[in-house]
DSSP file (Angstrom, degrees, kcal/mol; ACC not computed):
  #  RESIDUE AA STRUCTURE BP1 BP2  ACC     N-H-->O    O-->H-N    N-H-->O    O-->H-N    TCO  KAPPA ALPHA  PHI   PSI    X-CA   Y-CA   Z-CA
    1    1 A M              0   0    0      0, 0.0     2,-2.2     0, 0.0     0, 0.0   0.000 360.0 360.0 360.0  26.5   83.2   68.2   24.4
    2    2 A G        +     0   0    0      0, 0.0     2,-0.0     0, 0.0     0, 0.0  -0.340 360.0 157.1 -78.1  55.8   82.0   64.5   24.7
    3    3 A G        -     0   0    0     -2,-2.2     2,-0.1     1,-0.1     0, 0.0  -0.271  47.7 -89.2 -78.8 168.7   85.6   63.3   25.6
    4    4 A K        -     0   0    0      1,-0.1     2,-0.5    -2,-0.0    -1,-0.1  -0.478  35.6-126.3 -74.5 147.1   86.6   60.2   27.4
    5    5 A T        -     0   0    0     -2,-0.1     2,-0.6     0, 0.0    -1,-0.1  -0.828  20.3-132.6 -93.4 129.3   86.8   60.3   31.2
    6    6 A V        -     0   0    0     -2,-0.5     2,-0.2     4,-0.1     3,-0.0  -0.731  29.5-165.7 -82.1 123.6   90.3   59.1   32.5
    7    7 A T     >  -     0   0    0     -2,-0.6     4,-2.0     1,-0.1     5,-0.1  -0.488  36.4-103.5-100.5 174.5   89.7   56.6   35.4
    8    8 A R  H  > S+     0   0    0      2,-0.2     4,-2.7     1,-0.2     5,-0.2   0.883 124.2  55.7 -60.0 -41.8   92.0   55.2   38.0
    9    9 A A  H  > S+     0   0    0      1,-0.2     4,-2.6     2,-0.2    -1,-0.2   0.887 106.6  51.3 -60.0 -41.4   92.0   52.0   36.1
   10   10 A D  H  > S+     0   0    0      2,-0.2     4,-2.1     1,-0.2    -1,-0.2   0.919 110.7  46.6 -62.3 -45.3   93.2   53.9   33.1
   11   11 A L  H  X S+     0   0    0     -4,-2.0     4,-2.2     2,-0.2    -2,-0.2   0.906 111.3  52.3 -64.6 -41.2   96.0   55.5   35.0
   12   12 A C  H  X S+     0   0    0     -4,-2.7     4,-2.6     1,-0.2    -2,-0.2   0.938 110.9  49.1 -56.8 -48.7   97.0   52.1   36.5
   13   13 A E  H  X S+     0   0    0     -4,-2.6     4,-2.1     1,-0.2    -1,-0.2   0.847 108.1  51.8 -65.8 -33.6   97.1   50.7   33.0
   14   14 A A  H  X S+     0   0    0     -4,-2.1     4,-2.4     2,-0.2     5,-0.3   0.886 111.5  47.7 -69.3 -38.2   99.2   53.5   31.7
   15   15 A V  H  X>S+     0   0    0     -4,-2.2     4,-2.5     2,-0.2     5,-0.8   0.915 110.7  52.9 -63.2 -45.3  101.7   53.0   34.6
   16   16 A Y  H  X5S+     0   0    0     -4,-2.6     4,-0.9     1,-0.2    -2,-0.2   0.895 114.2  40.9 -55.8 -46.8  101.7   49.3   33.9
   17   17 A Q  H  <5S+     0   0    0     -4,-2.1    -2,-0.2    -5,-0.2    -1,-0.2   0.883 123.9  34.0 -74.8 -41.7  102.5   49.8   30.2
   18   18 A K  H  <5S+     0   0    0     -4,-2.4    -2,-0.2    -5,-0.2    -3,-0.2   0.758 126.0  36.5 -89.3 -25.5  105.1   52.7   30.4
   19   19 A V  H  <5S-     0   0    0     -4,-2.5    -3,-0.2    -5,-0.3    -2,-0.1   0.794  94.6-132.6 -95.6 -34.4  106.9   51.8   33.7
   20   20 A G     << +     0   0    0     -4,-0.9    -4,-0.2    -5,-0.8    -3,-0.1   0.539  55.9 138.4  91.1   7.0  106.9   48.0   33.5
   21   21 A L        -     0   0    0     -6,-0.5    -1,-0.3     1,-0.1    -2,-0.1  -0.327  61.9 -90.3 -71.7 166.4  105.6   47.4   37.1
   22   22 A S     >  -     0   0    0      1,-0.1     4,-2.8    -2,-0.0     5,-0.1  -0.316  37.1-106.8 -66.7 165.2  103.0   44.7   37.6
   23   23 A R  H  > S+     0   0    0      1,-0.2     4,-2.2     2,-0.2     5,-0.1   0.856 121.7  48.9 -64.1 -34.5   99.5   45.5   37.4
   24   24 A T  H  > S+     0   0    0      2,-0.2     4,-2.1     1,-0.2    -1,-0.2   0.907 112.7  46.6 -69.6 -42.2   99.1   45.2   41.1
   25   25 A E  H  > S+     0   0    0      2,-0.2     4,-2.9     1,-0.2    -2,-0.2   0.930 111.9  53.0 -67.5 -40.7  102.2   47.4   41.8
   26   26 A S  H  X S+     0   0    0     -4,-2.8     4,-2.3     1,-0.2    -2,-0.2   0.926 109.9  47.0 -57.8 -45.6  100.9   49.9   39.3
   27   27 A A  H  X S+     0   0    0     -4,-2.2     4,-2.2     2,-0.2    -1,-0.2   0.864 112.0  51.5 -66.7 -35.8   97.5   50.1   41.0
   28   28 A D  H  X S+     0   0    0     -4,-2.1     4,-2.7     2,-0.2    -2,-0.2   0.925 110.9  48.2 -60.7 -49.1   99.3   50.5   44.4
   29   29 A L  H  X S+     0   0    0     -4,-2.9     4,-2.2     2,-0.2     5,-0.2   0.906 111.6  48.1 -62.4 -44.9  101.4   53.3   43.1
   30   30 A V  H  X S+     0   0    0     -4,-2.3     4,-2.5     1,-0.2    -1,-0.2   0.932 113.0  48.4 -65.8 -43.9   98.6   55.2   41.6
   31   31 A E  H  X S+     0   0    0     -4,-2.2     4,-2.6     1,-0.2    -2,-0.2   0.891 110.4  53.4 -57.9 -43.2   96.5   54.8   44.8
   32   32 A L  H  X S+     0   0    0     -4,-2.7     4,-2.2     2,-0.2    -1,-0.2   0.914 110.4  45.1 -59.1 -47.3   99.5   56.0   46.9
   33   33 A V  H  X S+     0   0    0     -4,-2.2     4,-2.6     2,-0.2     5,-0.2   0.929 115.4  47.1 -67.5 -44.2  100.0   59.2   44.8
   34   34 A L  H  X S+     0   0    0     -4,-2.5     4,-2.5    -5,-0.2    -2,-0.2   0.901 111.5  50.8 -66.9 -36.3   96.3   60.0   44.9
   35   35 A D  H  X S+     0   0    0     -4,-2.6     4,-3.1     2,-0.2    -1,-0.2   0.891 110.4  49.8 -61.5 -40.8   96.1   59.3   48.6
   36   36 A E  H  X S+     0   0    0     -4,-2.2     4,-2.5     2,-0.2     5,-0.2   0.962 112.7  46.7 -64.8 -49.7   99.1   61.6   49.3
   37   37 A I  H  X S+     0   0    0     -4,-2.6     4,-2.2     1,-0.2     5,-0.2   0.931 114.4  47.8 -59.1 -42.6   97.5   64.4   47.2
   38   38 A S  H  X S+     0   0    0     -4,-2.5     4,-2.6    -5,-0.2    -2,-0.2   0.937 112.0  48.8 -62.2 -46.1   94.1   63.9   48.9
   39   39 A A  H  X S+     0   0    0     -4,-3.1     4,-1.6     1,-0.2    -1,-0.2   0.901 111.9  50.4 -62.3 -38.6   95.7   63.9   52.4
   40   40 A S  H  <>S+     0   0    0     -4,-2.5     5,-2.4     1,-0.2     4,-0.2   0.920 112.0  45.8 -64.4 -44.9   97.7   67.1   51.6
   41   41 A V  H ><5S+     0   0    0     -4,-2.2     3,-1.7     1,-0.2    -1,-0.2   0.899 109.0  55.9 -69.3 -39.3   94.7   69.0   50.4
   42   42 A I  H 3<5S+     0   0    0     -4,-2.6    -1,-0.2     1,-0.3    -2,-0.2   0.852 105.0  53.5 -58.2 -33.0   92.6   67.8   53.4
   43   43 A R  T 3<5S-     0   0    0     -4,-1.6    -1,-0.3    -5,-0.2    -2,-0.2   0.495 124.4-108.2 -81.8  -1.4   95.2   69.3   55.7
   44   44 A G  T < 5S+     0   0    0     -3,-1.7     2,-0.2     1,-0.3    13,-0.2   0.579  73.4 138.7  89.2  10.6   94.8   72.6   53.8
   45   45 A E      < -     0   0    0     -5,-2.4    -1,-0.3    -6,-0.2     2,-0.3  -0.611  54.0-118.8 -87.3 148.7   98.2   72.4   51.9
   46   46 A S        -     0   0    0     -2,-0.2     2,-0.5    10,-0.1    10,-0.2  -0.616  21.5-148.2 -81.1 144.3   98.6   73.4   48.3
   47   47 A V  E     -A   55   0A   0      8,-2.4     8,-3.0    -2,-0.3     2,-0.6  -0.963  12.6-168.5-116.3 115.9   99.8   70.6   45.9
   48   48 A K  E     -A   54   0A   0     -2,-0.5     2,-0.7     6,-0.2     6,-0.2  -0.905   6.9-169.2-110.7 122.8  101.9   71.7   43.1
   49   49 A L  E >>  -A   53   0A   0      4,-3.3     4,-2.1    -2,-0.6     3,-2.1  -0.930  31.6-121.7-108.9 115.7  102.8   69.3   40.2
   50   50 A S  T 34 S+     0   0    0     -2,-0.7    37,-0.0     1,-0.3     4,-0.0  -0.221  92.9   8.9 -59.9 139.9  105.4   70.9   38.0
   51   51 A S  T 34 S+     0   0    0      1,-0.2    -1,-0.3    35,-0.0    36,-0.0   0.471 129.7  60.3  68.5   2.8  104.4   71.3   34.4
   52   52 A F  T <4 S-     0   0    0     -3,-2.1    35,-2.1     1,-0.2     2,-0.3   0.688 100.6 -99.8-119.0 -65.2  100.8   70.3   35.3
   53   53 A G  E  <  -AB  49  86A   0     -4,-2.1    -4,-3.3    33,-0.3     2,-0.4  -0.983  28.6 -77.5 165.4-171.0   99.2   72.6   37.8
   54   54 A S  E     -AB  48  85A   0     31,-2.5    31,-3.0    -2,-0.3     2,-0.6  -0.965  17.0-148.8-125.7 135.6   98.3   73.3   41.4
   55   55 A F  E     -AB  47  84A   0     -8,-3.0    -8,-2.4    -2,-0.4     2,-0.4  -0.919  28.9-174.1 -98.3 126.6   95.5   72.1   43.7
   56   56 A I  E     - B   0  83A   0     27,-3.2    27,-3.1    -2,-0.6     2,-0.5  -0.952  20.5-141.6-126.4 138.8   94.7   74.9   46.1
   57   57 A V  E     - B   0  82A   0     -2,-0.4     2,-0.4   -13,-0.2    25,-0.2  -0.870  22.1-173.2 -98.8 128.4   92.4   75.0   49.1
   58   58 A R  E     - B   0  81A   0     23,-3.0    23,-2.9    -2,-0.5     2,-0.5  -0.938  17.9-136.3-124.1 146.3   90.5   78.2   49.6
   59   59 A S  E     - B   0  80A   0     -2,-0.4     2,-0.5    21,-0.2    21,-0.2  -0.859  16.7-160.2-100.7 130.8   88.3   79.2   52.5
   60   60 A K  E     - B   0  79A   0     19,-3.4    19,-1.8    -2,-0.5     3,-0.1  -0.921  12.6-136.1-111.4 138.0   84.9   80.8   51.7
   61   61 A G        -     0   0    0     -2,-0.5     2,-0.1    17,-0.2    18,-0.1  -0.248  35.8 -75.5 -85.1 174.4   83.1   82.8   54.3
   62   62 A E        +     0   0    0     16,-0.1     2,-0.3    -2,-0.0    15,-0.2  -0.410  59.5 166.2 -64.7 145.2   79.4   82.7   55.2
   63   63 A R  E     -C   76   0B   0     13,-1.9    13,-3.8    -3,-0.1     2,-0.5  -0.934  37.4-102.6-151.6 175.2   77.2   84.5   52.7
   64   64 A V  E     +C   75   0B   0     -2,-0.3     2,-0.2    11,-0.2     9,-0.0  -0.900  39.7 176.3-106.5 126.9   73.6   84.9   51.7
   65   65 A G  E     -C   74   0B   0      9,-3.2     9,-3.0    -2,-0.5     2,-0.4  -0.622  22.6-119.5-117.4-177.1   72.3   83.1   48.7
   66   66 A R  E     -C   73   0B   0      7,-0.3     7,-0.2    -2,-0.2     6,-0.1  -0.974  16.4-122.5-130.5 141.9   69.0   82.7   47.1
   67   67 A N     >  -     0   0    0      5,-3.0     4,-3.8    -2,-0.4     5,-0.3  -0.701  24.8-147.7 -78.7 113.4   66.8   79.6   46.3
   68   68 A P  T  4 S+     0   0    0      0, 0.0    -1,-0.2     0, 0.0     0, 0.0   0.755  92.3  51.2 -55.5 -26.5   66.4   79.9   42.5
   69   69 A K  T  4 S+     0   0    0      1,-0.1    -2,-0.0     3,-0.1    -3,-0.0   0.949 127.5  16.5 -79.5 -49.8   62.9   78.4   42.7
   70   70 A T  T  4 S-     0   0    0      2,-0.1    -1,-0.1    -3,-0.1     3,-0.1   0.641  91.1-130.0-103.6 -16.9   61.3   80.5   45.4
   71   71 A G     <  +     0   0    0     -4,-3.8     2,-0.1     1,-0.3    -2,-0.0   0.447  56.3 148.4  79.0  -3.2   63.7   83.5   45.6
   72   72 A Q        -     0   0    0     -5,-0.3    -5,-3.0    -6,-0.1     2,-0.3  -0.389  52.4-113.6 -70.9 141.7   63.9   83.1   49.3
   73   73 A E  E     -C   66   0B   0     -7,-0.2    -7,-0.3    -3,-0.1    -1,-0.1  -0.592  36.2-175.3 -75.3 134.9   67.2   84.2   50.9
   74   74 A V  E     -C   65   0B   0     -9,-3.0    -9,-3.2    -2,-0.3     2,-0.2  -0.997  25.5-120.2-135.1 132.6   69.2   81.3   52.5
   75   75 A P  E     -C   64   0B   0      0, 0.0     2,-0.6     0, 0.0   -11,-0.2  -0.487  20.6-149.6 -72.1 134.8   72.3   81.5   54.4
   76   76 A I  E     -C   63   0B   0    -13,-3.8   -13,-1.9    -2,-0.2     3,-0.1  -0.933  19.9-129.7-107.3 122.0   75.3   79.5   52.9
   77   77 A S        -     0   0    0     -2,-0.6     2,-0.1   -15,-0.2   -17,-0.0  -0.173  29.7 -92.6 -68.1 158.0   77.7   78.3   55.6
   78   78 A P        +     0   0    0      0, 0.0     2,-0.3     0, 0.0   -17,-0.2  -0.416  56.9 162.8 -69.3 153.8   81.4   78.8   55.4
   79   79 A R  E     -B   60   0A   0    -19,-1.8   -19,-3.4    -2,-0.1     2,-0.4  -0.985  37.6-109.1-162.1 163.2   83.3   76.1   53.8
   80   80 A R  E     -B   59   0A   0     -2,-0.3     2,-0.4   -21,-0.2   -21,-0.2  -0.871  31.1-169.5-102.6 140.2   86.6   75.1   52.1
   81   81 A V  E     -B   58   0A   0    -23,-2.9   -23,-3.0    -2,-0.4     2,-0.4  -0.935  17.7-131.6-125.3 149.6   86.8   74.5   48.4
   82   82 A M  E     -B   57   0A   0     -2,-0.4     2,-0.4   -25,-0.2   -25,-0.2  -0.858  22.5-169.6-102.3 137.8   89.5   73.0   46.3
   83   83 A V  E     -B   56   0A   0    -27,-3.1   -27,-3.2    -2,-0.4     2,-0.5  -0.956  12.3-145.3-127.0 140.5   90.5   74.8   43.2
   84   84 A F  E     -B   55   0A   0     -2,-0.4   -29,-0.2   -29,-0.2    -2,-0.0  -0.937  11.7-170.0-109.9 127.3   92.8   73.5   40.3
   85   85 A K  E     -B   54   0A   0    -31,-3.0   -31,-2.5    -2,-0.5   -33,-0.1  -0.941  17.4-139.7-116.4 107.4   95.0   76.0   38.7
   86   86 A P  E     -B   53   0A   0      0, 0.0   -33,-0.3     0, 0.0     2,-0.1  -0.266  20.9-114.3 -68.0 152.0   96.7   74.7   35.5
   87   87 A S     >  -     0   0    0    -35,-2.1     4,-2.4   -38,-0.1     5,-0.2  -0.353  24.2-110.3 -78.1 162.3  100.3   75.6   34.9
   88   88 A N  H  > S+     0   0    0      1,-0.2     4,-2.8     2,-0.2     5,-0.2   0.883 119.5  56.4 -58.4 -36.7  101.4   77.7   31.9
   89   89 A V  H  > S+     0   0    0      1,-0.2     4,-2.0     2,-0.2    -1,-0.2   0.918 108.9  45.7 -63.7 -41.7  103.0   74.7   30.3
   90   90 A L  H  > S+     0   0    0      2,-0.2     4,-2.9     1,-0.2    -1,-0.2   0.912 112.3  52.2 -67.1 -43.0   99.7   72.7   30.5
   91   91 A K  H  X S+     0   0    0     -4,-2.4     4,-2.7     1,-0.2    -2,-0.2   0.925 110.0  48.6 -60.2 -46.8   97.8   75.7   29.1
   92   92 A Q  H  X S+     0   0    0     -4,-2.8     4,-1.7     2,-0.2    -1,-0.2   0.874 111.2  48.4 -62.4 -38.7  100.2   76.0   26.2
   93   93 A R  H  X S+     0   0    0     -4,-2.0     4,-0.7     2,-0.2    -2,-0.2   0.915 112.6  49.9 -68.5 -39.6   99.9   72.3   25.4
   94   94 A I  H >X S+     0   0    0     -4,-2.9     3,-1.2     1,-0.2     4,-0.5   0.951 113.8  44.6 -62.9 -49.1   96.1   72.5   25.5
   95   95 A N  H >X S+     0   0    0     -4,-2.7     4,-1.4     1,-0.3     3,-0.7   0.740 101.2  67.8 -70.3 -23.8   96.1   75.6   23.2
   96   96 A A  H 3X S+     0   0    0     -4,-1.7     4,-2.6     1,-0.2     6,-0.3   0.768  93.2  61.3 -65.8 -26.1   98.6   74.0   20.8
   97   97 A T  H <X S+     0   0    0     -3,-1.2     4,-1.3    -4,-0.7    -1,-0.2   0.790 102.0  50.8 -70.0 -28.1   95.9   71.5   19.9
   98   98 A L  H << S+     0   0    0     -3,-0.7    -2,-0.2    -4,-0.5    -1,-0.2   0.890 115.2  42.2 -74.3 -40.5   93.7   74.3   18.6
   99   99 A V  H  < S+     0   0    0     -4,-1.4    -2,-0.2     1,-0.2    -3,-0.1   0.939 125.5  32.4 -73.2 -46.0   96.5   75.8   16.5
  100  100 A N  H  < S-     0   0    0     -4,-2.6    -3,-0.2     2,-0.2    -2,-0.2   0.752  95.7-135.9 -85.6 -26.1   97.8   72.5   15.1
  101  101 A G  S  < S+     0   0    0     -4,-1.3     2,-0.3    -5,-0.3    -4,-0.1   0.550  74.2  80.6  78.8   6.2   94.5   70.6   15.1
  102  102 A S  S    S-     0   0    0     -6,-0.3    -1,-0.3     0, 0.0    -2,-0.2  -0.931  91.6 -84.5-139.2 168.0   96.1   67.6   16.5
  103  103 A E        -     0   0    0     -2,-0.3    -9,-0.1    -3,-0.1   -10,-0.0  -0.483  47.0-124.4 -69.8 128.6   97.2   66.2   19.8
  104  104 A P        -     0   0    0      0, 0.0     3,-0.1     0, 0.0    -1,-0.1  -0.474  36.4 -93.6 -73.3 150.2  100.8   67.4   20.8
  105  105 A P        -     0   0    0      0, 0.0     0, 0.0     0, 0.0     0, 0.0  -0.411  46.5-101.2 -67.6 140.3  103.3   64.6   21.5
  106  106 A P        -     0   0    0      0, 0.0     2,-0.3     0, 0.0    -3,-0.0  -0.232  34.8-117.2 -62.6 146.4  103.6   63.7   25.2
  107  107 A E              0   0    0      1,-0.1     0, 0.0    -3,-0.1     0, 0.0  -0.633 360.0 360.0 -82.6 141.8  106.6   65.1   27.0
  108  108 A S              0   0    0     -2,-0.3    -1,-0.1     0, 0.0     0, 0.0   0.380 360.0 360.0-105.3 360.0  109.1   62.5   28.3
C-alpha cells in the first residue's frame, strides 16, 4: 500500500494542466474549494460531492476508555468527528482496478 500521497500542490498542478488557468489562479481555486469544504464541515454541515463521496460530521458522547499501558479507566470527553463515506460510483471504480488489474480511465 505504499502509494503516493496527493498534495495541494499536486491538485493545483492538475487544475493548471487540465483547465488552463494560470498556476496562481489554479492554486487560488484549489484553496477556495478546500476552504469552503472545511468551513461547511466546521459548521456541522455534510458535504456531498457527486460521484465521489460525502464528508459527514458525527457527534460522539462521553465514554470511558482505558489506558492500554496501565489498564486504568480514563474518561473520554464528548467530541465531533468527521467521517468520509465514499459514493457507490467511487467504490465501483476502486474495485474495478482489482478485476482489471489496471487503473480505470478517468471520467470526464
